[in-house]
PLY file of the C-alpha trace (Angstrom):
ply
format ascii 1.0
element vertex 102
property float x
property float y
property float z
element edge 101
property int vertex1
property int vertex2
end_header
79.96 44.84 97.23
79.64 41.07 97.48
81.50 38.50 95.64
80.74 38.46 91.65
80.41 42.21 91.44
82.82 44.40 89.84
82.23 48.32 89.52
84.07 50.77 87.45
83.66 54.41 88.21
83.16 55.38 84.45
80.28 52.66 84.17
76.82 53.28 84.87
75.95 49.51 85.96
77.68 47.04 88.02
79.08 44.30 85.89
78.60 40.72 87.06
81.40 38.26 86.37
79.81 35.18 84.99
82.36 33.04 82.82
79.77 31.07 80.96
79.09 30.06 77.41
76.63 31.55 75.04
75.86 31.99 71.37
76.19 35.07 69.06
73.92 34.92 66.26
74.80 37.30 63.32
72.31 38.95 60.87
72.82 36.31 58.44
72.04 33.28 60.86
75.71 32.49 61.49
76.08 30.95 65.17
79.33 31.86 66.80
80.08 30.21 70.28
81.45 32.75 72.78
82.32 32.87 76.32
80.58 35.49 78.38
83.19 37.08 80.90
80.87 39.66 82.43
77.48 41.10 82.02
75.43 43.99 83.05
71.91 45.11 82.39
73.30 47.38 79.20
75.84 44.92 77.94
78.48 42.19 77.82
82.02 41.26 77.35
82.59 38.07 75.31
85.61 36.05 73.98
85.62 33.95 70.82
87.65 31.78 68.33
85.71 33.50 65.76
86.10 37.06 64.28
83.84 39.66 65.57
83.33 42.84 63.89
82.84 46.17 65.29
79.38 47.89 64.53
77.97 44.27 63.84
74.45 43.69 65.10
73.98 40.29 66.68
71.65 38.30 68.99
73.25 36.90 72.06
71.59 33.57 73.34
72.36 33.26 77.03
71.48 29.72 78.11
73.43 29.31 81.56
72.48 32.60 83.33
68.67 32.20 83.78
66.12 29.44 84.30
65.18 29.69 80.60
67.15 30.65 77.57
67.30 34.51 77.01
67.91 36.00 73.56
68.72 39.75 73.38
69.76 41.95 70.32
73.10 43.59 70.67
75.32 45.86 68.90
79.19 45.13 68.82
80.40 48.39 70.38
84.37 47.45 70.03
86.06 44.11 69.08
89.65 43.40 68.90
91.88 40.34 68.12
93.95 39.71 71.44
95.89 36.90 70.09
95.90 34.72 66.69
92.41 33.70 66.33
91.17 34.74 69.70
88.67 37.98 69.82
87.36 39.91 72.73
84.34 42.10 72.02
81.83 44.50 73.95
78.13 44.17 73.33
75.77 47.00 73.96
72.02 45.79 74.48
70.73 49.27 74.02
66.81 49.56 74.74
66.78 45.71 74.78
68.62 45.51 78.13
68.61 42.81 80.58
66.35 44.87 82.99
63.32 43.81 80.60
63.58 40.03 80.50
60.14 39.60 78.99
0 1
1 2
2 3
3 4
4 5
5 6
6 7
7 8
8 9
9 10
10 11
11 12
12 13
13 14
14 15
15 16
16 17
17 18
18 19
19 20
20 21
21 22
22 23
23 24
24 25
25 26
26 27
27 28
28 29
29 30
30 31
31 32
32 33
33 34
34 35
35 36
36 37
37 38
38 39
39 40
40 41
41 42
42 43
43 44
44 45
45 46
46 47
47 48
48 49
49 50
50 51
51 52
52 53
53 54
54 55
55 56
56 57
57 58
58 59
59 60
60 61
61 62
62 63
63 64
64 65
65 66
66 67
67 68
68 69
69 70
70 71
71 72
72 73
73 74
74 75
75 76
76 77
77 78
78 79
79 80
80 81
81 82
82 83
83 84
84 85
85 86
86 87
87 88
88 89
89 90
90 91
91 92
92 93
93 94
94 95
95 96
96 97
97 98
98 99
99 100
100 101
């Protein structure tokens, strides 16, 4: 495996370490800046200074990973406050995964 790859035996996809900014957009249109720690075709791990709720349906706007902005719908699979006012969350793209970038 080359640099930038991370594989966990329990995972179905390679996770790419990216450390880039993105925006989560809630169902109500609220925009939350996040840092994307890693991404794979099926999901992403993000960090935010704003609360993220498990089971929340969001859209993530990935700007710096590709030549053009990519918006993907996602469900927050898990979220936790890892320290005061700092959250970590796992997103699942489901059928709208990154393998289909249309």
